[in-house]
N, C-alpha and C positions, 0 to 999 in steps of 0.2 A: 504494500500500500504506500503511495507517495506521501511526502510531507504535507502537501496541500490537502489531500484526502483525510489524513489524520487530523489536521487542524480543523477541517470541516466537521468531522465527527465529534471532536472535542467541543467545538462551538455549539453543535446540535445538542450534545449532552448537557452543556452548561445552560442552554436555553430551556431545556426540558426541566432541569433541576430548579431553575428560577420559577418556572410556571407551577411546578409542584409545590414550591414553598408558598406561592401566592394563592393556592387553592386547587392544585392538581393539574397534571398535564392532560391536554385534550388529545383526541385522536389525531387532529391535524398536526399537533406538535410532534407526535411520534412518527407520523407519516411524511411530513413535509421535509424537503431537502434543506440542509443547513445553508446559511448565507455563504456564498462563494463556492458552494459545492456544485460540481457539474453534473452530478447524478440526480435523477428524479425519484419519485415515489416508487415506481415499479422496480427500479434497480434495487433499492433498499429492501423492499418487500421480498424480492427473490433472494437477496444476499442474506437477510436475517433468517428466512426460512431454511436456507441451505446450512447456515451455522447451527441451527437447531437439529437438522437432520444429522449432521456430523456428531453433535452431542448425543443424539439418540442411538446412533450406530456404535459409538464408543461404549455406551451403557450395555448394549447387547454383547459386545465383545468381551467386556469385563464380567458379565453375568450370563453366561451361556445356558444357564438352567432353564430360562424361558424357552429358548429354541429347542433344547433337549426334550422338554416336556411336550412341546408342540408336535415334535416329530415322533417321539417315543410312543405316544398313545396310538396314533394311526398304525404304526408298524406292528405293535403288539396286537391291535385289532385285526390286521391282515393275517397274522400268524394264527390267531385264535379262530376267526370266522372262516378264513380261507383254507387252513390246513387241519384244524381240529373238527369244525362243524361243516366244512365245505362239501364233503361227500354226501351229506344229508340234505343239502340245499338244492332246490330246484329253481331254474330260471324259466319262467313262462316263455314259450316260443323257442326254447332250446338254447344251447350254448354253455360254455364252461362258467361255473360260478365265480372262479377267481378273476376271470376277465370282466365279469359283471361287477365284481366288488371293487376292483382297483380304482376306477374313476370315482366311485362313491367315497373312497378314502381321501382322494384329492379334495373333494367337496367338503368332507368333514374337517380336514385340516384348515381350510379357509374359514369355515364356520366358527371353529373354536378360537380362531385368531382374535375375535372381538373381546374375549376374556382377557388376554394379555394386554390389549389396548386399554381396557377398563382398569386393570390393576395398575398399569404404569401411570395413567392419568390420575387415578385416585391417590397414588403415592406422591406424585408431584404436587397435587393440590393440597394434601394434608401436611406435607413438609414445607410448604411455602415456596416451592420452586417456581410454580406458575406465577405467584405474586411477585417474585423477584424478576421474572421475565417481563411482566407487565410494567414494572417500575422503570425498566430500561428504555432508552430512546430507540425503540425498534417498532416495526410495523405491528399493530395489534393482530393482524391476520397470521403473522409468522408462527405464533405458538400452535395454532390449530393446523395450519398448512404443514408445518414441520413434522408434527405428529403423524399426519396422514401420509406424507411422503416416506417417512421412516418405516412405517408399518407396511407400506406397499413394497419397499425394497426388501425388507425382511421376509415378507410373504413370497416374493419371487425366489429368494434363496431357499426357503423351506420347500416350496413346490418343486424346484429343480432337484433338490436332494431326494425328495420322496419319489419322484419319477425315476431317478437313477436307481433307487432301492427297488422299485417295482420291476425295472428291467432286469436287475440281478436276480429277482425271484421268478423270472420267466415270462413276465407280461410283455406283450408286443403290440404297439399301436399300429394303425394302418399306414400312416405316412406323415411326413413333416408338416404338411399344411393342416391336417387334422389336429396335430399336436399344438400348433400355434393357435388355431382357433379355439381349442379347448382351454389352453393356457390363458387366452384373452378373456374368455367368459369367467374363468375361475378368479382372475384378477378383478374383474368387474364386480363379482359377488363380494370379494374381500374389501374392495373400495367402499361398497355400500355399508358393509358391516363395521368399517372403521368408525363411522359416525354414530352408529349404535353404541360402540364401545366408548367413544369420547363422551357421549351424552350420559351414559350410565356411570362412567368413571367420575364425572363431575357431580353426579346425583347421589351416589352412595357416600356414607360418612367416613369410610376408611378402606384401605387396601384389602383387609380381610373380608369385608362385605363384598368387594368386587370379585374376589376369588370364589365366593359362594355362588356366583353366576353360573358356575358349571352345572348347578342343579337345574338351570333353565336350558343351557345349551345341550345337555345330554339327551333329554326327551325330544328336543327340537330335531336332533339328528337321527334318533331312533325311530320316531314316527315320521318316516320319510321313505324314499326309495333308495336310500344309500345302501342298506343291507339287504332288504327284501322288496320285491315288487309289490306295489299296493294291492294288486288283485289277489294276492295270497292272504291278505288280511281280512278280517270281518268287514262287511260293506261300509259301515259308518267310519271305521278307522282307516280303511283304504281311501275313502273320499278325503279325509283330513290329510293323509299322507301325500296324496296326489297333488293337493293344493298347497302343500308346504313349499315355500319359495326355493328351498335348497333342492327339492326333488326335481324342479325344472332344470336347474343347472346340472344335476347328476344325469338326467336324461339326455340333455344336449351334449354333455361331455362324452357320454357313451356313444352317441351317434357319430360325433366327430372323430373319436379314437377307434371306431370300428369294433366296439365291444357289444355284447348282447344288451339290448335295451330293456327287455322285460315284457314286451308285447302288450302294453296298455292300450285300451281302446277309447278312453274318455278324451274329451276335447283338450283338456289341460295336458294330458300325456302325449297326445298327437302333435301338440304345438310346443314341445319342450324348448327348442332353440329360440323361438320367439319370446316365450315367457322367461327364459334365462336372461334376456335383455330387459324385459319389462319390469320384472320383480326388483332387480337392483336399482333401477331408475326410480321406482316408487319408494323404496326404502330410503334412497338418498334424498329424495324430495321431502320426505317426512322428517328424517333424523338429522340431516345437515342443518336445517334452520333451528331445530331444537337444541343441537349441540352449540351452535353459535350463540343463540339466545342465552343458554345456561352459562356459557363462558363470559358473556357480557355482564351477566348479573353478579359475577364474582366480586366486582369492585363496589357493589351497592351495599 
């Protein structure tokens, strides 16, 4: 960073501190460029967000238990359901159960990711980390954007490792285009669930309560098409499982990866790829504003 830019940042920080002493810094104070600074609001919003991404990735590197748990549970589930119970499982329409199961494991990993998001946000909120970020001369959007970008990068790494593990277990997708398409849909689901995690993390009183969200995530994945096709369930439960948003992503991923789909005949199952896009957009439209509003209320 040049001397001029450093001086501009120092001037910006001093101006913000003066405003805070007079009654608190406004959003314009945090977003506006400092006098003599050649960079505008967009530059600082991106730069501040990237700095928080680096901070978040450093946290994961120093505490890999988060990723180990995130990957360990799906791998254990594959071994349990695929190799212990797999011979007793039937896929409607035919096909190998392990091929049916593997895309579901990818979806489950992305779904459980919102718990890690909630735990990290709750930890930062209760320990005053978010308040310290908000007191700095940075773009207010950087805290939320940085969290979202960090979780997406971590999710990409998790999914790549899980796919390599699946290949080692004998799973084979149809082709690279299908893999890329399924990867994109899985990232879209994870992106939508990030905002669910951020909102819940700001809502719960402590990290322990955020960790208890597993009690919500587990039935969300079990009552779906991740492990069993909905038509093998009782009628009412099968209807609930078919309309579960994660089921649509699982169906779409199976179609793109060339795995057995399960032979569902309902409208929601026949339009899995479409709903795999619609459901995440709906979730984002609901929970992104809720997360931003909850974040804005922290200073009140």
